[in-house]
C-alpha positions in Angstrom: 12.6 -1.4 -19.7 12.9 -1.3 -15.9 9.8 -1.9 -13.8 8.3 1.0 -11.9 6.6 0.9 -8.5 4.4 3.6 -6.9 4.4 3.8 -3.1 1.6 5.8 -1.4 2.9 7.6 1.7 1.8 10.2 4.2 2.9 11.4 7.7 3.7 8.7 10.2 4.9 6.2 7.6 6.9 3.1 8.6 10.6 3.9 8.3 11.8 0.3 8.2 9.7 -0.3 5.1 10.7 3.0 3.6 14.4 2.3 4.0 14.1 -1.3 2.6 12.1 -0.1 -0.4 14.8 2.6 -1.2 17.6 0.0 -0.9 16.1 -3.1 -2.4 14.1 -2.0 -5.4 16.9 0.1 -7.1 19.3 -2.7 -6.5 17.2 -5.0 -8.7 16.5 -2.3 -11.3 13.0 -1.4 -10.1 12.3 2.3 -9.9 10.4 3.6 -6.9 8.3 6.8 -6.8 6.3 8.2 -3.9 2.9 9.8 -4.1 0.4 11.3 -1.6 -2.5 13.7 -1.6 -0.9 17.1 -1.7 -3.9 19.3 -0.8 -3.2 21.7 -3.6 0.5 22.1 -2.8 3.3 21.5 -5.2 5.2 19.4 -2.7 4.7 18.2 0.9 7.2 16.8 3.4 6.3 13.8 5.6 8.0 12.4 8.6 8.2 8.8 9.6 7.0 7.1 12.8 10.4 7.1 14.4 11.2 10.7 13.4 14.5 9.5 11.8 13.6 10.2 8.2 11.4 12.4 6.0 10.4 12.4 2.4 9.5 15.2 0.1 6.7 14.2 -2.2 5.7 16.0 -5.4 3.4 13.4 -7.0 -0.3 13.9 -6.1 -2.5 10.8 -6.1 -5.2 12.7 -7.9 -2.9 13.1 -10.9 -1.4 9.6 -11.1 -1.7 7.6 -14.3 -1.4 4.0 -13.1 -0.5 2.9 -16.7 3.0 4.2 -15.8 3.5 1.6 -13.1 3.6 -2.2 -12.7 3.2 -2.1 -8.9 1.5 -0.1 -6.2 2.6 -0.4 -2.5 0.7 1.0 0.4 3.3 1.8 3.1 2.7 0.8 6.7 2.5 2.9 9.8 -0.4 5.3 10.1 0.0 6.8 6.6 -3.0 5.0 5.0 -5.4 6.0 7.7 -4.5 9.6 6.9 -4.9 9.0 3.2 -8.4 7.7 3.5 -9.6 11.0 5.1 -12.3 12.8 3.1 -13.5 16.3 3.7 -17.2 15.6 2.9 -18.9 12.4 3.7 -21.0 10.6 1.1 -22.3 7.1 0.2 -18.8 5.9 -0.6 -15.4 7.2 0.4 -14.2 9.7 -2.2 -10.7 10.5 -0.8 -8.3 10.8 -3.7 -6.2 7.9 -2.5 -9.2 5.7 -2.2 -10.3 6.6 -5.7 -6.8 5.7 -7.0 -7.0 2.4 -5.1 -10.3 1.5 -6.8 -8.5 2.0 -10.2 -5.5 0.0 -9.0 -7.6 -2.9 -7.8 -9.4 -3.1 -11.1 -6.0 -3.3 -12.9 -4.8 -5.9 -10.4 -7.9 -8.0 -11.0 -7.3 -7.8 -14.8 -3.7 -9.1 -14.2 -2.0 -5.7 -15.0 -0.8 -4.4 -11.6 0.7 -5.9 -8.4 -0.5 -4.4 -5.1 1.3 -4.7 -1.8 0.3 -3.9 1.7 2.1 -4.3 5.0 1.0 -3.9 8.6 -1.7 -1.2 9.0 -1.8 -0.3 5.3 -4.9 -2.4 4.6 -6.7 0.5 6.3 -6.9 2.1 2.9 -8.7 -0.9 1.5 -11.1 -0.8 4.5 -12.3 2.7 3.3 -14.2 0.9 0.6 -15.2 -2.7 1.7 -15.9 -3.7 -1.8 -12.2 -3.6 -2.5 -11.3 -6.2 0.2 -14.4 -8.3 0.6 -13.6 -12.0 0.2 -9.9 -11.4 -0.4 -7.3 -13.5 1.5 -5.0 -11.1 3.4 -2.7 -10.8 6.4 -2.1 -7.7 8.5 -1.1 -6.4 12.0 -3.1 -7.9 14.8 -4.4 -4.5 15.9 -6.3 -3.9 12.7 -7.7 -7.5 12.3 -11.1 -6.3 13.4 -11.2 -3.5 10.9 -10.1 -5.9 8.0 -12.6 -8.5 9.1 -15.4 -6.0 9.4 -14.6 -4.8 5.9 -15.0 -8.4 4.6 -11.4 -9.5 4.3 -10.5 -13.2 4.8 -7.6 -13.0 7.3 -5.1 -15.8 7.0 -4.3 -17.2 10.5 -1.9 -20.0 11.6 -1.5 -21.1 15.2 -3.4 -18.1 16.6 -1.5 -15.5 14.7 -1.9 -13.8 11.3 0.6 -15.3 8.9 3.7 -13.3 8.1 3.1 -13.0 4.3 0.3 -14.0 2.0 -0.2 -13.7 -1.7 -3.5 -14.1 -3.5 -3.0 -13.5 -7.2 -1.3 -10.1 -7.5 -2.2 -9.0 -4.0 0.7 -9.4 -1.6 0.1 -8.6 2.1 2.5 -8.6 5.0 1.9 -8.8 8.7 4.4 -6.2 9.9 7.7 -4.4 9.1 9.6 -7.5 10.3 8.6 -9.3 7.1 9.6 -6.5 4.8 12.6 -8.4 3.4 10.5 -11.4 2.2 7.7 -9.0 1.1 10.0 -7.1 -1.3 11.3 -10.4 -2.7 7.8 -11.7 -3.3 6.7 -8.3 -4.8 9.7 -8.4 -7.2 8.6 -11.9 -8.3 5.1 -10.6 -8.9 6.3 -7.7 -11.0 8.4 -10.1 -13.1 5.3 -12.0 -13.9 3.7 -9.0 -15.5 
């Protein structure tokens, strides 16, 4: 049975990553589906950062059954910042995407789901610091302070965050320039499940 990956997406997603996901994963018999918070709509269209692509999404994060997937990827760009938005503030972030991520992290920690992030997408983890505290990660330099403040252990070499880092089933990439090695590593993680 082919593996299946869920990619969380929203407006201002990284198009380099989007294009590589759509080319690479099907070429190695891994199915890719996109989900977002749909705000009560049946579908929503999102446009990428460079305004050269858009994606129509009909899967709402509030209705996802993670048992249907072996992997979850949080796409880069500003999409994850948008997905952590919550209408009403409370003691913990209750945005539907953050609630889904809590379930995903639990499955990852049990060895049942791979999770991948690139560039800015650790922002979704930062919405609930308990999800990232003490984890080894890499990310874009401009969100290092957010990740560090949330308790992430940022991997640095020679004054720069490392290109790619894996701790267990959590694979993190620095920026879209490492997406090719990211998808290869993610494929390997999926094969281990």
